[in-house]
Residue, then its C-alpha position, 0 to 999 in steps of 0.5 A: x820085261x817085268x815080273x807081274x806082282x800079285x796083290x796080297x792084302x795084309x791080315x788085320x792086326x790086333x785092335x788097340x787102344x786109341x783116342x776116340x778122335x782117331x780115324x778108323x782108317x788109321x787104326x786099321x793101318x797101324x794095327x796091320x803094322x803091329x802098332x796098338x797105341x799112340x806110343x807105338x804110332x808116334x814114338x817120341x824122343x823120350x822113348x829112345x833106347x839108352x846109349x848104355x845099351x849099345x856095346x862099346x859106346x862107353x869105351x868110345x865115349x871115354x876115348x873121345x873124352x880123353x881126346x877132347x881133354x888133351x886137345x887131340x886132333x880128331x879126324x872124322x872119315x865119312x862115306x860117299x853116300x847120304x848116310x855116310x855124309x850125314x854121319x860125317x856132318x853129325x860127327x863133326x858138328x857134335x864133337x865141336x858142340x861137346x868141346x873138341x877144338x881140333x876136328x877135321x873131316x875127310x871122305x873117300x872119292x868113289x872113283x879114286x879110293x873106292x869104298x872105305x878106309x883103305x891103306x892108300x887113303x890112310x897114306x893121304x890122310x897122314x898129311x892131316x896128322x890126326x891123333x884120333x881117327x873116327x870112321x862113320x858108316x864104314x870101317x867094320x870091313x876095313x881091316x887093312x886100312x885100320x891096321x895102316x892107321x894103327x901102324x902110324x900111331x893113331x887111335x882108331x874108333x870104328x862106328x858102323x852099322x854094316x854086318x861084321x865078318x868073322x874077323x874084326x879090324x884092329x881098332x881101339x874101339x868098335x861101335x856097331x849094333x850088329x856085332x855078335x856081342x851087342x845086345x842093343x835091341x835095335x839092329x836097324x840104326x843107320x851109320x848116322x844113328x850110330x855116331x849120334x848114339x856115340x855122341x849121346x854117350x860122350x855127353x854123358x861121359x863128359x857130364x860125369x867128368x864135370x865138363x859142364x860145371x861152368x856151361x850148359x850141356x849142348x842140346x844134341x837134338x839139333x843134329x836130328x835133322x841130319x840123322x833123319x835124312x841119313x836114316x831114311x835115305x839109307x833105307x834101314x828099317x824104321x823100327x820104333x827107335x828109328x821112327x822116333x829119331x826120324x819124327x824128331x828130325x822131320x819136325x825140326x825141318x818143317x819148323x825151319x830149324x834144320x841146318x842151313x845146308x838142308x834148308x838150301x837143298x829143300x829150296x832147290x828141290x822145290x819141296x814145301x818145307x812145312x809139309x816135308x815128309x820121309x818120302x821127300x827125303x827118300x825121293x828128293x833130298x837123298x838122291x841130290x846128296x847121293x848124286x855128289x858121291x856118285x858122279x863127283x865127290x861127296x866132299x861137296x855134299x859134306x861141305x853143304x851139310x857143314x855150311x853156315x853161309x847161306x850164299x855158299x849153301x845155295x850155290x852148292x845146292x844148285x850144283x847138286x841139282x845139276x849133278x842130280x839131273x846128270x845122274x838121272x840121265x846116266x841112270x836112264x841110259x844104263x837102265x835101258x841098256x841093262x833091260x835090253x841085256x836081260x831081255x836077251x837072256x830071257x829070250x835065250x831061255x825061252x821066255x823064263x826069267x833067270x834065277x838072278x841077273x849079273x850084268x856088266x857093261x864096260x861103258x857103265x858108270x860105277x857111281x850109278x850101278x847101285x841105282x840100276x841094280x835096284x831098278x832092275x830088281x824091282x822090275x824083275x823081282x830077282x836078285x841083281x848085280x850090276x858091275x862097271x869098271x872101277x875107272x875107264x879101261x880098268x880090269x877091276x870091276x865094282x859091283x852093286x847087288x840088290x836083293x828081294x825080301x827073304x834072300x840075304x844078299x850078303x850071305x849069298x856073297x859070303x857063301x860064294x866067297x867060301x866056295x871060291x876063295x879069292x874070286x871076289x877081292x872084297x865084299x860087304x853089305x846088308x840083307x838087301x844090298x851089298x857091294x863087291x870088287x872082282x877082276x874082269x877075268x873072273x866075271x864069267x866064273x863069278x856069274x855062274x857061282x852067284x847064280x848057283x848060290x842063289x839057286x841053292x839058297x832061295x825059296x822058290x816062293x820068294x820069286x813071285x812078286x807081291x804087293x802088300x795092300x791095306x785093302x780097299x778104301x770106301x768112297x768116303x775115304x777117298x778124300x783130302x781129310x784121309x789123305x792128309x791123315x795118312x801123310x802126317x801119320x808117318x814117318x813111313x819107310x822101310x819096315x814101316x811101309x806107307x799105306x797101299x790100297x787096292x780097288x777097282x775103277x772105271x777108266x774114263x780118260x787117259x793121257x800119256x805123259x813124256x812117253x812113259x807115264x800114264x795120267x788117268x781119270x777114274x770113276x769109283x763106285x759110290x763116289x760121284x766125282x771122278x778121281x785123278x791118278x798118275x801111274x809113273x812108267x805105266x805106259x807100255x804102248x797099249x791103252x788101259x782096260x776100261x775096268x782096272x784093278x789098281x794098287x795105289x797110294x792116296x795123296x793130296x794133289x798139291x798141284x791142283x791144291x785145295x782139297x783135291x786128291x790123287x791116286x799114285x798108282x803102283x800097279x794096274x791090271x785089268x778087272x772084270x767089274x766095277x765095285 
């Protein structure tokens, strides 16, 4: 059961000022994304927004500078996703580079502690006897945990990027670009980006104090490989500032100058490090790191990112490879279950898709529900919440919500909470993704309230899926030169989408791979050579039409090598003519 998307071509953008050598295709692509010159197309580190613009970064910097001067024990507390793990590694590495001698780290276990800094986690962390506790990629919603840490006499610095509630936690300093009082121009920093900015501010504060009078200033750009991975994996919009961070991090990785842990992970994933792209982070590195936090313990992932031992790094990377394979298997089973449940709902509703889906299964794994919700959201083009027991047999449920463009899912949950106080035990998140906890006894009431709130807040036009295309490619543009130009023109990602094209083709041959995927050989008008295409999860039991209209991405065919290209099909529908 899927929602059939409509292909919509992007309007042409404003013509810009470009070097004569730039391909017309790239000019068109950039213009459609509001970019009109090389500074916007390939932002550099010199264009980064100043840390001084980030509210409270100066307060946080002075707090940390004092801790370093007094040799206080600093504890960095991460989160169990890729952004939280890379943020933790950046915090630990950066503080040590800047002179902190007593830095420790910790991360909650998804199954044991749940999300964020809780009072129970604070009780466990007390054994480490920290003087200063720094949260990364969480904390803005952890009122009770921050209060518990303060009650122990600890100094608490919250660094986060999630949306704050009406009441802020009682921390000594909070750095979050989404605070109402924060005028930072980029609201899209990931958690790893926020802590990187805090470190930039800290270096400036230490410089003012004369800390580098007898030694060279640390080069914090060595941390950008980690910043790039966390930023891309967290699916935050790649605005100009984030693209500058990600571009610099990717350059470090491609040049073999990334940290040992990431290089070991790239090796284990089979990716070509010299050609690494943001897509490789999103589909290879991020999932392998996230798998640790989903099924095991993100402490393993953070150990990898902090490792200075090649042998140990390779060992951990191999373990993450195994955990990720297990994650894929669990995810597939859960997604199949969820699709069957949705199909039943649709059949009961005489074939109509529900306004929103709220699905629960007592056998589901709480570490994978976010992936299931995301998959179903993509297929149904509806907001989806997937829930699972917090632990086997528990009446406490953890839910993961994913939304469609134009519907702010955290605002939906906030409205549900306002109308039904106490129905959710806690919730938080972003426009497109959120998490929540409820009791099983409240599930039916919550489902009704959620669907009613979506009905009240969603514009009906948003429920029709659209694929935004950059138009047709001419026959001469379907070549290796243009495929490679598109690859290096990124980084592409959320908010700066990878180019997608559409066109009509004749199907010469097709094969079914692994009972799920469709391998196509195509003919394009004006091109004598046939084209190879792959449509992942594109096999639905019946052969494709002879004439098809495709929405696709153009890539170099690394498997065949040379100058071969391949179309990665995102959508296939019957067409009526060739050309």
